[in-house]
C-alpha positions in Angstrom: -69.8 -9.0 5.2 -66.3 -9.9 3.7 -63.9 -12.2 5.4 -61.4 -9.5 6.2 -63.7 -6.5 6.9 -62.0 -4.3 9.6 -58.7 -5.9 9.3 -55.4 -4.0 8.6 -52.8 -5.9 6.6 -49.2 -5.0 5.8 -47.7 -6.7 2.8 -44.0 -6.1 2.0 -42.7 -6.3 -1.5 -46.1 -5.7 -2.8 -45.4 -3.6 -5.9 -45.5 -6.6 -8.2 -45.6 -10.3 -8.5 -46.9 -12.5 -5.7 -46.8 -9.6 -3.2 -49.1 -7.5 -5.4 -51.5 -10.5 -5.8 -51.5 -11.0 -2.0 -52.3 -7.3 -1.4 -55.1 -7.3 -4.0 -56.4 -10.6 -2.6 -56.8 -9.4 1.0 -58.1 -6.0 -0.2 -60.8 -7.8 -2.2 -61.9 -9.4 1.0 -62.3 -6.1 2.8 -58.9 -5.5 4.4 -57.2 -2.1 4.5 -53.7 -2.8 3.0 -50.3 -1.1 3.5 -48.4 -1.7 0.3 -44.7 -1.7 0.8 -42.1 -1.7 -2.0 -38.6 -0.3 -2.6 -39.7 1.2 -5.9 -42.1 4.1 -5.3 -43.8 3.8 -8.7 -44.6 0.2 -8.3 -46.0 0.7 -4.7 -48.1 3.6 -5.8 -49.4 1.8 -8.9 -50.5 -1.2 -6.8 -52.3 1.2 -4.4 -54.2 2.9 -7.3 -55.2 -0.5 -8.6 -56.6 -1.5 -5.3 -58.5 1.7 -4.9 -59.7 1.4 -8.4 -61.3 -2.0 -7.5 -63.0 -0.4 -4.5 -60.4 -1.3 -1.9 -58.5 0.7 0.7 -54.7 1.0 0.5 -51.8 3.2 1.3 -48.2 3.0 0.2 -45.1 2.7 2.3 -41.8 3.1 0.5 -38.7 1.5 1.8 -36.3 -1.4 1.6 -36.9 -4.1 4.2 -34.0 -5.2 6.4 -33.7 -2.0 8.6 -35.3 -1.0 11.8 -36.3 2.2 10.2 -38.4 0.6 7.5 -39.8 -1.9 10.0 -41.0 0.9 12.2 -42.3 2.9 9.3 -44.5 0.0 8.1 -46.2 -0.1 11.5 -46.5 3.7 11.8 -48.0 4.0 8.3 -50.6 1.4 9.1 -51.5 3.1 12.4 -51.6 6.6 10.8 -53.7 5.5 7.9 -55.9 2.8 9.3 -55.5 2.8 13.1 -53.8 -0.5 13.8 -52.0 -3.7 12.5 -53.7 -7.0 12.5 -51.7 -8.9 9.9 -48.1 -8.8 8.6 -47.2 -10.6 5.4 -43.4 -10.8 5.0 -43.1 -11.2 1.3 -40.2 -8.9 0.2 -37.4 -10.7 -1.5 -34.4 -10.5 -3.8 -32.4 -13.1 -5.7 -28.7 -12.9 -6.5 -27.9 -16.3 -8.0 -24.4 -17.7 -8.2 -22.7 -21.0 -7.8 -21.5 -21.4 -4.2 -17.7 -21.3 -5.1 -18.3 -18.0 -7.0 -20.8 -16.3 -4.7 -19.6 -13.0 -3.3 -20.0 -11.8 0.3 -22.2 -9.0 -1.1 -24.5 -11.5 -2.8 -24.8 -13.5 0.4 -25.4 -10.6 2.6 -27.9 -8.8 0.3 -30.2 -11.9 0.2 -30.0 -12.8 3.9 -30.6 -9.1 4.8 -33.9 -8.7 2.8 -35.4 -12.1 3.4 -34.3 -13.2 6.9 -33.3 -9.9 8.7 -36.2 -8.2 7.1 -38.7 -10.7 8.3 -37.3 -10.6 11.8 -37.3 -6.8 12.1 -40.7 -6.4 10.5 -42.2 -9.1 12.8 -40.6 -7.5 15.9 -42.1 -4.0 15.1 -45.5 -5.4 14.3 -45.6 -7.7 17.3 -44.7 -4.9 19.7 -47.7 -3.0 18.4 -50.0 -6.1 18.6 -49.0 -6.8 22.2 -49.3 -3.2 23.3 -52.8 -3.0 21.9 -53.9 -6.5 22.8 -54.4 -7.5 19.2 -54.5 -11.2 18.4 -52.7 -10.8 15.1 -51.3 -13.0 12.4 -47.9 -13.1 10.8 -47.5 -14.9 7.4 -43.9 -15.4 6.4 -43.1 -16.3 2.8 -40.4 -19.0 2.4 -39.8 -21.4 -0.6 -39.5 -25.1 -1.4 -35.8 -24.1 -1.9 -35.6 -23.9 1.9 -36.5 -27.6 2.1 -34.9 -29.0 -1.0 -32.1 -26.5 -1.9 -31.5 -25.0 -5.2 -28.6 -24.9 -7.6 -27.0 -21.5 -7.7 -29.2 -20.4 -4.8 -27.2 -21.1 -1.6 -27.9 -17.6 -0.3 -31.6 -17.8 -1.1 -32.1 -21.3 0.2 -30.3 -20.5 3.4 -32.4 -17.3 4.0 -35.6 -19.1 3.3 -34.7 -22.0 5.6 -33.9 -19.4 8.3 -37.5 -17.9 7.8 -38.9 -21.4 8.6 -36.9 -21.5 11.9 -37.9 -17.9 12.7 -41.5 -18.8 12.1 -41.5 -21.8 14.4 -39.7 -20.0 17.2 -42.0 -17.0 17.0 -45.1 -19.1 16.9 -44.0 -20.7 20.2 -43.1 -17.4 21.8 -46.2 -15.5 20.7 -48.8 -18.1 21.4 -49.3 -16.7 24.8 -50.5 -13.5 23.2 -52.8 -15.2 20.8 -50.6 -14.2 17.8 -50.4 -16.8 15.2 -47.3 -17.2 12.9 -47.2 -19.5 9.9 -45.0 -19.8 6.8 -45.9 -20.6 3.2 -43.5 -22.2 0.7 -45.0 -21.5 -2.7 -43.6 -22.6 -6.0 -45.3 -20.1 -8.2 -44.5 -17.8 -11.0 -43.6 -14.2 -9.8 -41.7 -11.2 -10.6 -38.7 -12.4 -8.5 -38.4 -15.7 -10.4 -39.0 -14.0 -13.8 -36.0 -11.7 -13.0 -33.7 -14.7 -12.8 -31.3 -15.1 -15.7 -33.3 -16.6 -18.6 -31.5 -20.0 -18.8 -31.7 -20.5 -15.1 -35.4 -19.4 -15.0 -36.5 -21.7 -17.8 -34.5 -24.7 -16.3 -36.1 -24.0 -12.9 -39.6 -23.9 -14.3 -39.2 -27.0 -16.4 -37.7 -28.9 -13.4 -40.7 -27.9 -11.2 -43.2 -28.9 -13.8 -41.5 -32.2 -14.5 -41.3 -33.2 -10.8 -44.9 -31.9 -10.0 -47.7 -34.4 -10.3 -49.8 -31.5 -11.6 -47.3 -31.0 -14.4 -47.3 -27.2 -14.3 -45.7 -24.2 -12.5 -47.9 -22.6 -9.9 -49.5 -19.1 -10.4 -50.3 -16.4 -7.9 -53.9 -17.4 -8.0 -53.0 -20.7 -6.5 -51.5 -19.0 -3.4 -53.8 -16.2 -2.7 -56.7 -18.3 -1.2 -54.3 -19.6 1.5 -53.1 -16.0 2.2 -56.7 -14.9 2.7 -57.4 -17.8 5.1 -54.3 -17.2 7.2 -55.1 -13.5 7.3 -58.5 -14.2 8.6 -59.7 -15.0 12.2 -60.7 -18.4 10.7 -57.1 -19.4 11.1 -56.8 -18.9 14.9 -56.1 -22.5 15.6 -53.3 -22.7 13.0 -49.9 -21.6 14.0 -46.2 -22.7 13.5 -47.1 -24.5 10.3 -45.0 -24.8 7.2 -47.5 -24.9 4.3 -46.0 -26.0 1.0 -48.0 -24.8 -2.0 -46.1 -26.7 -4.7 -48.8 -28.8 -6.4 -47.6 -32.1 -5.1 -46.4 -34.1 -2.1 -43.9 -35.6 -4.5 -42.3 -32.3 -5.2 -38.5 -33.0 -5.0 -36.4 -29.9 -5.7 -36.1 -26.7 -7.6 
């Protein structure tokens, strides 16, 4: 028997990068996965890859940050697999700019996807869990930028810091229902970081490696085992935790 047999997991932003790695990781442990992405081709490709490896998955197309998408995530999971046990709020976007030049659109776009999206998705999933007496798990994805800040990333750092606050508040509110809420802060190579302007991306990777005692950038494979653990019933005594997966307690900043 696999660790996540019988579990139904929603992963947002799972068409590529870390999200895809998370989806494939939980599917490999027996979970049925709802793969969300704003790009249909990417979501469908991830679903086909999971099915090709013997897993169970269904696509849910939509941009997070709206009630419509949040409710669609849950309804897709219920229609395809009967319930929701785990929500992984991973979807993200970067719109880097120095603070004095950052536009209102750049600020709002990042806050909407990361923070508002995590809130609305969690709200929809939790309502389903409470109504069906499911002791579920929510895993939010933040970043070391939430803790240390990042040059040219005021919007991203603020959104990710907000996710930490959201996690801690929700963990306290939902403990009475047996729902655990945790947040990961991974410093790992992903499609989102690779989409940054080349100079900023390389400077970021070099800075992380230099200040990391392991002297390297993290990879998706470094994060997936923690995702699997927090998605499983093994993690029922873990809630409200901020777990930094950055290779070193001496990690200073990105």
